[in-house]
Structure formats: structure tokens, C-alpha cells
MOPAC internal coordinates of N, CA, C and O (Angstrom, degrees):
PM7 1SCF
backbone

  N    0.0000 0     0.00 0     0.00 0    0    0    0
  C    1.4151 1     0.00 0     0.00 0    1    0    0
  C    1.6021 1   110.39 1     0.00 0    2    1    0
  O    1.2310 1   122.40 1   -49.42 1    3    2    1
  N    1.2557 1   113.02 1   130.58 1    3    2    1
  C    1.4537 1   118.96 1   173.12 1    5    3    2
  C    1.4535 1   113.26 1   -63.75 1    6    5    3
  O    1.2310 1   120.16 1   -10.65 1    7    6    5
  N    1.3412 1   117.31 1   169.35 1    7    6    5
  C    1.4475 1   116.94 1  -176.55 1    9    7    6
  C    1.5535 1   109.12 1  -136.47 1   10    9    7
  O    1.2310 1   121.16 1   -35.72 1   11   10    9
  N    1.2970 1   115.38 1   144.28 1   11   10    9
  C    1.4994 1   122.11 1   176.02 1   13   11   10
  C    1.5262 1   106.30 1  -132.47 1   14   13   11
  O    1.2310 1   122.04 1   -27.60 1   15   14   13
  N    1.3519 1   113.69 1   152.40 1   15   14   13
  C    1.4338 1   118.32 1   177.10 1   17   15   14
  C    1.5113 1   114.57 1  -116.55 1   18   17   15
  O    1.2310 1   118.40 1   -29.71 1   19   18   17
  N    1.2741 1   120.65 1   150.29 1   19   18   17
  C    1.3744 1   125.19 1   179.23 1   21   19   18
  C    1.5307 1   109.50 1  -130.19 1   22   21   19
  O    1.2310 1   119.97 1   -55.07 1   23   22   21
  N    1.3009 1   117.66 1   124.93 1   23   22   21
  C    1.4857 1   120.97 1  -178.96 1   25   23   22
  C    1.4694 1   111.23 1  -100.94 1   26   25   23
  O    1.2310 1   123.16 1   -43.80 1   27   26   25
  N    1.3117 1   111.54 1   136.20 1   27   26   25
  C    1.4923 1   116.20 1   175.14 1   29   27   26
  C    1.5486 1   106.83 1  -102.62 1   30   29   27
  O    1.2310 1   121.28 1   -51.36 1   31   30   29
  N    1.3968 1   115.16 1   128.64 1   31   30   29
  C    1.4484 1   116.72 1  -179.13 1   33   31   30
  C    1.5056 1   110.22 1   -73.17 1   34   33   31
  O    1.2310 1   121.81 1   -37.09 1   35   34   33
  N    1.3325 1   114.15 1   142.91 1   35   34   33
  C    1.4819 1   120.81 1  -177.91 1   37   35   34
  C    1.5045 1   111.33 1  -129.44 1   38   37   35
  O    1.2310 1   120.17 1   -21.43 1   39   38   37
  N    1.3458 1   117.29 1   158.57 1   39   38   37
  C    1.3624 1   122.59 1   178.58 1   41   39   38
  C    1.5809 1   109.38 1   -60.15 1   42   41   39
  O    1.2310 1   120.98 1   -25.59 1   43   42   41
  N    1.3087 1   115.73 1   154.41 1   43   42   41
  C    1.4168 1   117.22 1  -176.89 1   45   43   42
  C    1.5879 1   111.80 1   -60.77 1   46   45   43
  O    1.2310 1   121.04 1   -45.37 1   47   46   45
  N    1.2993 1   115.61 1   134.63 1   47   46   45
  C    1.4147 1   122.00 1  -179.51 1   49   47   46
  C    1.6005 1   114.21 1    92.56 1   50   49   47
  O    1.2310 1   119.42 1   175.85 1   51   50   49
  N    1.3440 1   118.71 1    -4.15 1   51   50   49
  C    1.3712 1   122.14 1   178.41 1   53   51   50
  C    1.5039 1   109.06 1  -115.03 1   54   53   51
  O    1.2310 1   120.03 1   -48.65 1   55   54   53
  N    1.2958 1   117.54 1   131.35 1   55   54   53
  C    1.3833 1   125.35 1  -177.79 1   57   55   54
  C    1.5710 1   110.66 1   -57.31 1   58   57   55
  O    1.2310 1   119.56 1   -42.57 1   59   58   57
  N    1.3035 1   118.45 1   137.43 1   59   58   57
  C    1.3939 1   123.97 1   172.28 1   61   59   58
  C    1.5122 1   111.14 1   -92.19 1   62   61   59
  O    1.2310 1   119.31 1   -58.58 1   63   62   61
  N    1.3187 1   118.92 1   121.42 1   63   62   61
  C    1.4786 1   115.69 1   178.08 1   65   63   62
  C    1.5576 1   111.05 1   -92.73 1   66   65   63
  O    1.2310 1   120.65 1   -22.19 1   67   66   65
  N    1.2715 1   116.37 1   157.81 1   67   66   65
  C    1.4235 1   122.67 1   179.87 1   69   67   66
  C    1.4817 1   111.87 1  -122.70 1   70   69   67
  O    1.2310 1   120.75 1   -37.35 1   71   70   69
  N    1.3085 1   116.17 1   142.65 1   71   70   69
  C    1.4563 1   122.73 1   170.51 1   73   71   70
  C    1.5092 1   107.16 1   -94.79 1   74   73   71
  O    1.2310 1   122.58 1   -33.92 1   75   74   73
  N    1.3465 1   112.65 1   146.08 1   75   74   73
  C    1.5392 1   115.18 1   172.45 1   77   75   74
  C    1.4889 1   106.88 1  -106.68 1   78   77   75
  O    1.2310 1   123.39 1   -33.50 1   79   78   77
  N    1.3371 1   111.11 1   146.50 1   79   78   77
  C    1.4999 1   117.13 1  -174.31 1   81   79   78
  C    1.5514 1   108.07 1  -123.90 1   82   81   79
  O    1.2310 1   118.31 1   -46.19 1   83   82   81
  N    1.3168 1   120.83 1   133.81 1   83   82   81
  C    1.4054 1   121.61 1   170.05 1   85   83   82
  C    1.5836 1   108.66 1   -74.19 1   86   85   83
  O    1.2310 1   121.37 1   -17.97 1   87   86   85
  N    1.2637 1   114.99 1   162.03 1   87   86   85
  C    1.5373 1   116.67 1   176.67 1   89   87   86
  C    1.4630 1   113.25 1   -58.11 1   90   89   87
  O    1.2310 1   122.08 1   143.80 1   91   90   89
  N    1.3753 1   113.62 1   -36.20 1   91   90   89
  C    1.4810 1   120.67 1  -179.21 1   93   91   90
  C    1.4916 1   111.34 1   -67.70 1   94   93   91
  O    1.2310 1   119.87 1   139.81 1   95   94   93
  N    1.2886 1   117.85 1   -40.19 1   95   94   93
  C    1.4918 1   125.06 1   176.59 1   97   95   94
  C    1.4790 1   110.86 1   -65.14 1   98   97   95
  O    1.2310 1   120.50 1   134.18 1   99   98   97
  N    1.3235 1   116.64 1   -45.82 1   99   98   97
  C    1.4666 1   124.04 1  -177.13 1  101   99   98
  C    1.5890 1   104.06 1   -62.61 1  102  101   99
  O    1.2310 1   119.03 1   132.90 1  103  102  101
  N    1.2707 1   119.46 1   -47.10 1  103  102  101
  C    1.4778 1   127.91 1  -172.60 1  105  103  102
  C    1.5919 1   101.96 1   -66.91 1  106  105  103
  O    1.2310 1   117.78 1   134.79 1  107  106  105
  N    1.2940 1   121.83 1   -45.21 1  107  106  105
  C    1.4475 1   123.01 1   177.39 1  109  107  106
  C    1.4886 1   114.96 1   -59.72 1  110  109  107
  O    1.2310 1   120.12 1   137.71 1  111  110  109
  N    1.2999 1   117.38 1   -42.29 1  111  110  109
  C    1.4778 1   119.76 1   174.48 1  113  111  110
  C    1.5175 1   113.34 1   -65.32 1  114  113  111
  O    1.2310 1   120.46 1   140.45 1  115  114  113
  N    1.2556 1   116.72 1   -39.55 1  115  114  113
  C    1.4606 1   118.22 1   179.28 1  117  115  114
  C    1.5733 1   112.58 1   -64.10 1  118  117  115
  O    1.2310 1   121.30 1   152.00 1  119  118  117
  N    1.3812 1   115.11 1   -28.00 1  119  118  117
  C    1.4937 1   116.62 1  -175.65 1  121  119  118
  C    1.5230 1   110.48 1   -83.65 1  122  121  119
  O    1.2310 1   120.00 1   172.41 1  123  122  121
  N    1.3134 1   117.60 1    -7.59 1  123  122  121
  C    1.5051 1   119.24 1  -172.90 1  125  123  122
  C    1.5038 1   110.91 1   -73.74 1  126  125  123
  O    1.2310 1   118.00 1   -26.72 1  127  126  125
  N    1.3591 1   121.42 1   153.28 1  127  126  125
  C    1.3392 1   125.46 1   169.49 1  129  127  126
  C    1.5374 1   112.48 1   -55.60 1  130  129  127
  O    1.2310 1   118.14 1   -43.44 1  131  130  129
  N    1.3730 1   121.15 1   136.56 1  131  130  129
  C    1.4052 1   120.70 1  -173.67 1  133  131  130
  C    1.5230 1   115.92 1   -46.35 1  134  133  131
  O    1.2310 1   118.29 1   140.77 1  135  134  133
  N    1.3850 1   120.87 1   -39.23 1  135  134  133
  C    1.4936 1   121.51 1   179.67 1  137  135  134
  C    1.5162 1   112.59 1   -65.31 1  138  137  135
  O    1.2310 1   120.88 1   137.98 1  139  138  137
  N    1.3587 1   115.93 1   -42.02 1  139  138  137
  C    1.4854 1   121.80 1  -178.63 1  141  139  138
  C    1.5845 1   105.97 1   -72.48 1  142  141  139
  O    1.2310 1   120.45 1   140.03 1  143  142  141
  N    1.3339 1   116.74 1   -39.97 1  143  142  141
  C    1.4436 1   119.80 1   177.58 1  145  143  142
  C    1.4801 1   109.42 1   -53.06 1  146  145  143
  O    1.2310 1   118.89 1   132.51 1  147  146  145
  N    1.3156 1   119.73 1   -47.49 1  147  146  145
  C    1.4914 1   126.63 1  -177.74 1  149  147  146
  C    1.5275 1   109.57 1   -62.15 1  150  149  147
  O    1.2310 1   122.00 1   132.91 1  151  150  149
  N    1.3526 1   113.78 1   -47.09 1  151  150  149
  C    1.4905 1   115.15 1   177.34 1  153  151  150
  C    1.4579 1   115.05 1   -64.19 1  154  153  151
  O    1.2310 1   118.19 1   145.92 1  155  154  153
  N    1.3646 1   121.06 1   -34.08 1  155  154  153
  C    1.4300 1   122.67 1   178.84 1  157  155  154
  C    1.5086 1   109.39 1   -70.69 1  158  157  155
  O    1.2310 1   119.97 1   135.31 1  159  158  157
  N    1.3101 1   117.67 1   -44.69 1  159  158  157
  C    1.4296 1   118.85 1   174.79 1  161  159  158
  C    1.4903 1   113.41 1   -58.35 1  162  161  159
  O    1.2310 1   118.77 1   135.33 1  163  162  161
  N    1.3236 1   119.96 1   -44.67 1  163  162  161
  C    1.3276 1   122.24 1   179.34 1  165  163  162
  C    1.5054 1   113.72 1   -65.43 1  166  165  163
  O    1.2310 1   118.71 1   142.42 1  167  166  165
  N    1.3653 1   120.07 1   -37.58 1  167  166  165
  C    1.4091 1   122.65 1   170.22 1  169  167  166
  C    1.5223 1   115.31 1   -58.98 1  170  169  167
  O    1.2310 1   121.51 1   140.76 1  171  170  169
  N    1.2759 1   114.72 1   -39.24 1  171  170  169
  C    1.5788 1   118.49 1   176.24 1  173  171  170
  C    1.4734 1   109.17 1   -67.43 1  174  173  171
  O    1.2310 1   117.80 1   141.33 1  175  174  173
  N    1.4027 1   121.80 1   -38.67 1  175  174  173
  C    1.4416 1   123.09 1  -176.70 1  177  175  174
  C    1.6109 1   109.07 1   -67.26 1  178  177  175
  O    1.2310 1   122.34 1   139.94 1  179  178  177
  N    1.3755 1   113.12 1   -40.06 1  179  178  177
  C    1.4649 1   112.11 1  -179.06 1  181  179  178
  C    1.5037 1   110.92 1   -72.56 1  182  181  179
  O    1.2310 1   118.97 1   159.11 1  183  182  181
  N    1.2953 1   119.57 1   -20.89 1  183  182  181
  C    1.5122 1   121.29 1  -177.37 1  185  183  182
  C    1.5003 1   110.64 1   -84.93 1  186  185  183
  O    1.2310 1   119.43 1   173.57 1  187  186  185
  N    1.3750 1   118.69 1    -6.43 1  187  186  185
  C    1.4690 1   115.67 1   179.61 1  189  187  186
  C    1.5126 1   114.24 1   -66.42 1  190  189  187
  O    1.2310 1   119.90 1   157.05 1  191  190  189
  N    1.3521 1   117.80 1   -22.95 1  191  190  189
  C    1.4038 1   122.12 1   177.81 1  193  191  190
  C    1.5930 1   113.97 1   -79.85 1  194  193  191
  O    1.2310 1   122.97 1   156.47 1  195  194  193
  N    1.3450 1   111.91 1   -23.53 1  195  194  193
  C    1.4320 1   119.96 1   179.18 1  197  195  194
  C    1.6030 1   108.31 1  -135.01 1  198  197  195
  O    1.2310 1   121.09 1   -81.79 1  199  198  197
  N    1.3100 1   115.53 1    98.21 1  199  198  197
  C    1.4166 1   122.49 1  -172.87 1  201  199  198
  C    1.5159 1   114.52 1   -72.26 1  202  201  199
  O    1.2310 1   118.18 1   170.31 1  203  202  201
  N    1.3976 1   121.08 1    -9.69 1  203  202  201
  C    1.3647 1   125.68 1  -175.87 1  205  203  202
  C    1.5757 1   114.12 1  -109.59 1  206  205  203
  O    1.2310 1   119.40 1  -144.42 1  207  206  205
  N    1.2929 1   118.75 1    35.58 1  207  206  205
  C    1.5226 1   118.44 1  -179.65 1  209  207  206
  C    1.5149 1   110.21 1   -79.16 1  210  209  207
  O    1.2310 1   122.56 1   -10.88 1  211  210  209
  N    1.3103 1   112.69 1   169.12 1  211  210  209
  C    1.4448 1   116.83 1   175.44 1  213  211  210
  C    1.5319 1   111.79 1    81.65 1  214  213  211
  O    1.2310 1   120.11 1     7.30 1  215  214  213
  N    1.2594 1   117.39 1  -172.70 1  215  214  213
  C    1.4358 1   122.95 1  -179.69 1  217  215  214
  C    1.5102 1   112.51 1   -97.87 1  218  217  215
  O    1.2310 1   120.26 1   -48.51 1  219  218  217
  N    1.3475 1   117.12 1   131.49 1  219  218  217
  C    1.4433 1   122.70 1   178.49 1  221  219  218
  C    1.6220 1   108.73 1   -64.99 1  222  221  219
  O    1.2310 1   119.48 1   -47.44 1  223  222  221
  N    1.3352 1   118.60 1   132.56 1  223  222  221
  C    1.4335 1   118.74 1   178.32 1  225  223  222
  C    1.4871 1   107.77 1   -88.69 1  226  225  223
  O    1.2310 1   121.03 1   -20.23 1  227  226  225
  N    1.4323 1   115.64 1   159.77 1  227  226  225
  C    1.4861 1   120.81 1  -175.39 1  229  227  226
  C    1.5343 1   102.17 1  -130.73 1  230  229  227
  O    1.2310 1   124.83 1    17.69 1  231  230  229
  N    1.3164 1   108.34 1  -162.31 1  231  230  229
  C    1.4970 1   118.83 1   175.70 1  233  231  230
  C    1.5439 1   111.21 1    57.82 1  234  233  231
  O    1.2310 1   121.66 1    66.69 1  235  234  233
  N    1.3293 1   114.42 1  -113.31 1  235  234  233
  C    1.4149 1   119.97 1  -173.38 1  237  235  234
  C    1.5575 1   112.71 1   -85.01 1  238  237  235
  O    1.2310 1   119.63 1   171.93 1  239  238  237
  N    1.3308 1   118.31 1    -8.07 1  239  238  237
  C    1.4491 1   122.48 1  -177.95 1  241  239  238
  C    1.4390 1   113.43 1  -125.67 1  242  241  239
  O    1.2310 1   117.80 1  -129.98 1  243  242  241
  N    1.3612 1   121.80 1    50.02 1  243  242  241
  C    1.3837 1   122.58 1   177.30 1  245  243  242
  C    1.5725 1   110.02 1   -66.81 1  246  245  243
  O    1.2310 1   122.68 1   -29.22 1  247  246  245
  N    1.2490 1   112.46 1   150.78 1  247  246  245
  C    1.5062 1   119.36 1   177.99 1  249  247  246
  C    1.5249 1   113.97 1    84.47 1  250  249  247
  O    1.2310 1   121.17 1  -177.87 1  251  250  249
  N    1.4135 1   115.36 1     2.13 1  251  250  249
  C    1.4422 1   121.75 1   175.37 1  253  251  250
  C    1.5267 1   110.51 1  -109.27 1  254  253  251
  O    1.2310 1   120.22 1   -23.99 1  255  254  253
  N    1.2666 1   117.19 1   156.01 1  255  254  253
  C    1.4895 1   123.78 1   172.24 1  257  255  254
  C    1.5633 1   106.81 1  -123.21 1  258  257  255
  O    1.2310 1   123.25 1   -25.17 1  259  258  257
  N    1.3061 1   111.37 1   154.83 1  259  258  257
  C    1.5511 1   119.30 1   177.62 1  261  259  258
  C    1.4705 1   108.14 1  -118.48 1  262  261  259
  O    1.2310 1   120.63 1   -51.68 1  263  262  261
  N    1.3019 1   116.40 1   128.32 1  263  262  261
  C    1.4465 1   125.74 1   176.08 1  265  263  262
  C    1.5454 1   113.02 1  -112.39 1  266  265  263
  O    1.2310 1   118.46 1   -61.80 1  267  266  265
  N    1.2180 1   120.54 1   118.20 1  267  266  265
  C    1.4373 1   124.12 1  -178.99 1  269  267  266
  C    1.4863 1   113.69 1   -79.84 1  270  269  267
  O    1.2310 1   119.19 1   -51.51 1  271  270  269
  N    1.3678 1   119.15 1   128.49 1  271  270  269
  C    1.5123 1   127.09 1   172.18 1  273  271  270
  C    1.5195 1   104.39 1  -136.65 1  274  273  271
  O    1.2310 1   123.37 1   -76.06 1  275  274  273
  N    1.3522 1   111.14 1   103.94 1  275  274  273
  C    1.4513 1   119.39 1  -177.93 1  277  275  274
  C    1.5734 1   108.54 1    56.90 1  278  277  275
  O    1.2310 1   120.17 1    53.87 1  279  278  277
  N    1.3120 1   117.28 1  -126.13 1  279  278  277
  C    1.5137 1   119.43 1   178.99 1  281  279  278
  C    1.4353 1   110.51 1   -96.53 1  282  281  279
  O    1.2310 1   119.15 1  -168.32 1  283  282  281
  N    1.3111 1   119.22 1    11.68 1  283  282  281
  C    1.5170 1   121.69 1   178.05 1  285  283  282
  C    1.5392 1   108.33 1  -111.68 1  286  285  283
  O    1.2310 1   123.59 1   -22.66 1  287  286  285
  N    1.3451 1   110.71 1   157.34 1  287  286  285
  C    1.4906 1   119.14 1   177.89 1  289  287  286
  C    1.5952 1   108.77 1  -123.66 1  290  289  287
  O    1.2310 1   123.44 1   -37.53 1  291  290  289
  N    1.3522 1   111.01 1   142.47 1  291  290  289
  C    1.4741 1   117.09 1   175.55 1  293  291  290
  C    1.5856 1    97.75 1  -106.78 1  294  293  291
  O    1.2310 1   121.52 1   -53.48 1  295  294  293
  N    1.3367 1   114.69 1   126.52 1  295  294  293
  C    1.4288 1   119.18 1   171.60 1  297  295  294
  C    1.4648 1   112.85 1  -104.59 1  298  297  295
  O    1.2310 1   120.09 1   -55.41 1  299  298  297
  N    1.2664 1   117.44 1   124.59 1  299  298  297
  C    1.4130 1   118.60 1  -173.56 1  301  299  298
  C    1.4765 1   112.12 1  -142.29 1  302  301  299
  O    1.2310 1   119.99 1   -26.72 1  303  302  301
  N    1.3273 1   117.62 1   153.28 1  303  302  301
  C    1.4488 1   130.77 1   168.87 1  305  303  302
  C    1.4127 1   112.60 1  -101.01 1  306  305  303
  O    1.2310 1   116.39 1     2.68 1  307  306  305
  N    1.2715 1   124.47 1  -177.32 1  307  306  305
  C    1.3935 1   126.75 1   172.69 1  309  307  306
  C    1.5515 1   110.56 1  -124.71 1  310  309  307
  O    1.2310 1   120.37 1   -49.76 1  311  310  309
  N    1.3062 1   116.90 1   130.24 1  311  310  309
  C    1.4538 1   123.97 1   176.97 1  313  311  310
  C    1.6017 1   105.45 1   -72.19 1  314  313  311
  O    1.2310 1   123.25 1   -62.70 1  315  314  313
  N    1.3048 1   111.37 1   117.30 1  315  314  313
  C    1.4317 1   117.73 1  -179.44 1  317  315  314
  C    1.5001 1   118.30 1   -63.93 1  318  317  315
  O    1.2310 1   121.05 1   152.50 1  319  318  317
  N    1.2994 1   115.60 1   -27.50 1  319  318  317
  C    1.5284 1   119.16 1   177.41 1  321  319  318
  C    1.4791 1   114.57 1   -69.96 1  322  321  319
  O    1.2310 1   119.52 1   132.56 1  323  322  321
  N    1.3232 1   118.52 1   -47.44 1  323  322  321
  C    1.4445 1   118.11 1  -175.28 1  325  323  322
  C    1.5194 1   112.26 1  -124.26 1  326  325  323
  O    1.2310 1   119.89 1  -168.98 1  327  326  325
  N    1.3470 1   117.81 1    11.02 1  327  326  325
  C    1.4260 1   124.23 1   171.68 1  329  327  326
  C    1.5138 1   113.31 1    55.86 1  330  329  327
  O    1.2310 1   121.10 1  -141.18 1  331  330  329
  N    1.3585 1   115.50 1    38.82 1  331  330  329
  C    1.4785 1   120.61 1   172.91 1  333  331  330
  C    1.5430 1   108.34 1  -112.45 1  334  333  331
  O    1.2310 1   122.59 1   -22.51 1  335  334  333
  N    1.3785 1   112.64 1   157.49 1  335  334  333
  C    1.4230 1   116.38 1  -172.95 1  337  335  334
  C    1.5024 1   113.17 1   -69.91 1  338  337  335
  O    1.2310 1   120.15 1   -37.69 1  339  338  337
  N    1.3736 1   117.32 1   142.31 1  339  338  337
  C    1.4261 1   125.06 1   169.04 1  341  339  338
  C    1.5741 1   105.83 1  -104.93 1  342  341  339
  O    1.2310 1   119.36 1   -73.85 1  343  342  341
  N    1.2985 1   118.83 1   106.15 1  343  342  341
  C    1.4619 1   121.16 1  -176.07 1  345  343  342
  C    1.5179 1   107.96 1   -81.60 1  346  345  343
  O    1.2310 1   120.98 1   -68.05 1  347  346  345
  N    1.3491 1   115.74 1   111.95 1  347  346  345
  C    1.4435 1   122.73 1  -171.61 1  349  347  346
  C    1.6143 1   111.09 1   -91.80 1  350  349  347
  O    1.2310 1   121.49 1   142.83 1  351  350  349
  N    1.3530 1   114.75 1   -37.17 1  351  350  349
  C    1.4352 1   115.40 1  -171.22 1  353  351  350
  C    1.4750 1   106.66 1  -161.95 1  354  353  351
  O    1.2310 1   119.06 1   -38.63 1  355  354  353
  N    1.3815 1   119.40 1   141.37 1  355  354  353
  C    1.4327 1   126.90 1   167.49 1  357  355  354
  C    1.4601 1   114.08 1  -129.33 1  358  357  355
  O    1.2310 1   120.36 1   -50.80 1  359  358  357
  N    1.3487 1   116.91 1   129.20 1  359  358  357
  C    1.4617 1   120.19 1   177.51 1  361  359  358
  C    1.4700 1   112.01 1  -168.70 1  362  361  359
  O    1.2310 1   120.82 1     7.37 1  363  362  361
  N    1.3491 1   116.04 1  -172.63 1  363  362  361
  C    1.4651 1   123.19 1   178.18 1  365  363  362
  C    1.5003 1   110.41 1   -68.80 1  366  365  363
  O    1.2310 1   119.82 1   -35.33 1  367  366  365
  N    1.3253 1   117.94 1   144.67 1  367  366  365
  C    1.4117 1   124.60 1  -179.46 1  369  367  366
  C    1.5293 1   110.79 1   -56.37 1  370  369  367
  O    1.2310 1   118.43 1   139.97 1  371  370  369
  N    1.3469 1   120.60 1   -40.03 1  371  370  369
  C    1.4559 1   120.18 1  -171.81 1  373  371  370
  C    1.4893 1   113.75 1   -62.51 1  374  373  371
  O    1.2310 1   117.86 1   159.28 1  375  374  373
  N    1.3422 1   121.69 1   -20.72 1  375  374  373
  C    1.4330 1   119.62 1  -179.75 1  377  375  374
  C    1.5865 1   116.14 1  -142.68 1  378  377  375
  O    1.2310 1   121.67 1  -169.72 1  379  378  377
  N    1.2611 1   114.41 1    10.28 1  379  378  377
  C    1.4970 1   117.47 1  -173.71 1  381  379  378
  C    1.5872 1   111.89 1   -67.14 1  382  381  379
  O    1.2310 1   122.05 1   142.47 1  383  382  381
  N    1.2560 1   113.69 1   -37.53 1  383  382  381
  C    1.4548 1   116.65 1   178.85 1  385  383  382
  C    1.4528 1   113.86 1   -67.44 1  386  385  383
  O    1.2310 1   120.66 1   137.59 1  387  386  385
  N    1.2693 1   116.34 1   -42.41 1  387  386  385
  C    1.5063 1   123.34 1   178.18 1  389  387  386
  C    1.5129 1   107.54 1   -63.24 1  390  389  387
  O    1.2310 1   119.77 1   133.57 1  391  390  389
  N    1.3060 1   118.04 1   -46.43 1  391  390  389
  C    1.4803 1   123.06 1  -178.57 1  393  391  390
  C    1.5521 1   110.30 1   -59.75 1  394  393  391
  O    1.2310 1   121.24 1   131.44 1  395  394  393
  N    1.3044 1   115.23 1   -48.56 1  395  394  393
  C    1.5183 1   118.21 1   177.98 1  397  395  394
  C    1.5134 1   110.97 1   -60.21 1  398  397  395
  O    1.2310 1   121.07 1   136.47 1  399  398  397
  N    1.3480 1   115.56 1   -43.53 1  399  398  397
  C    1.4793 1   119.96 1  -176.64 1  401  399  398
  C    1.5464 1   107.45 1   -60.91 1  402  401  399
  O    1.2310 1   118.75 1   134.88 1  403  402  401
  N    1.3343 1   120.00 1   -45.12 1  403  402  401
  C    1.3928 1   124.75 1  -178.19 1  405  403  402
  C    1.5472 1   109.03 1   -61.53 1  406  405  403
  O    1.2310 1   121.79 1   135.95 1  407  406  405
  N    1.3248 1   114.18 1   -44.05 1  407  406  405
  C    1.5187 1   118.17 1   179.99 1  409  407  406
  C    1.4829 1   111.25 1   -62.31 1  410  409  407
  O    1.2310 1   120.49 1   137.98 1  411  410  409
  N    1.3743 1   116.68 1   -42.02 1  411  410  409
  C    1.4787 1   119.25 1   178.99 1  413  411  410
  C    1.5463 1   113.40 1   -65.92 1  414  413  411
  O    1.2310 1   121.41 1   144.14 1  415  414  413
  N    1.3872 1   114.91 1   -35.86 1  415  414  413
  C    1.3841 1   119.06 1  -178.54 1  417  415  414
  C    1.5658 1   112.48 1   -76.97 1  418  417  415
  O    1.2310 1   122.46 1   159.62 1  419  418  417
  N    1.3231 1   112.90 1   -20.38 1  419  418  417
  C    1.5155 1   118.65 1   178.16 1  421  419  418
  C    1.5639 1   110.10 1   -72.87 1  422  421  419
  O    1.2310 1   119.70 1   172.07 1  423  422  421
  N    1.3416 1   118.17 1    -7.93 1  423  422  421
  C    1.4623 1   121.03 1   178.46 1  425  423  422
  C    1.5176 1   113.11 1    99.74 1  426  425  423
  O    1.2310 1   119.21 1  -177.70 1  427  426  425
  N    1.3217 1   119.10 1     2.30 1  427  426  425
  C    1.3973 1   118.24 1   175.72 1  429  427  426
  C    1.4792 1   111.65 1   -69.29 1  430  429  427
  O    1.2310 1   117.83 1   -54.08 1  431  430  429
  N    1.3364 1   121.73 1   125.92 1  431  430  429
  C    1.4019 1   121.79 1  -178.16 1  433  431  430
  C    1.4995 1   118.17 1   -73.03 1  434  433  431
  O    1.2310 1   119.80 1   -24.82 1  435  434  433
  N    1.3013 1   117.99 1   155.18 1  435  434  433
  C    1.4587 1   117.46 1   171.19 1  437  435  434
  C    1.4889 1   110.99 1   -66.87 1  438  437  435
  O    1.2310 1   120.34 1   -13.85 1  439  438  437
  N    1.3623 1   116.96 1   166.15 1  439  438  437
  C    1.5454 1   120.79 1  -175.12 1  441  439  438
  C    1.3601 1   111.00 1   -38.83 1  442  441  439
  O    1.2310 1   120.10 1   180.00 1  443  442  441

């Protein structure tokens, strides 16, 4: 999976954290309705100060967390080096977990 970075602007003297996006996550965000896209991006921005929001996932997706935005989910891990979120996948709740599981099983690496 490819990777993109997003920077959050911060006041002078405060470190700006960045989220990393897989190509699949970036594509999923681009396909969203503009209002949902805005909410997803805002949810990601708010989470940069707390990389462990949402519910930890288990079973076949350990190490990932799920963050609810309306009927969509942001699936993310945490970058161990700087504790910022690695956005792995964004999609509708009804099939986002299965889609990510299939993507991981197909051999696509994490960020």
C-alpha cells in the first residue's frame, strides 16, 4: 500500500503531527460525499493529538483501531516512532472490516 502524509498546522513552537495514509485510504476519502469527506478529515485532524481513539480491533485485525464517523469507519494503526495515526482504510461500516482484511491477505503491506 502506498503512503501519503497530511500535516496539521500548529501554533508557533508546537510540533505539527502528521497522519500517514495508504493509497487505499486516500482513494477511499476522495470517493466520499463532500460533507462526509469533511467530517472524516476533521476526525483525523482531531485524532492527531490522541493516536489511540476509537475501538481497538481484535481477531484478524490486531494493532488497528476503528473510529466512527457517521456510517463510515476510519481504520488506523499507530506509528510506533512518533505515535501518530497510520490511516489504513476508510469505508462504509457494513463492509470496511472485510475489505481491509482482504487487502491485508492479498499481501499489501501496512504503511
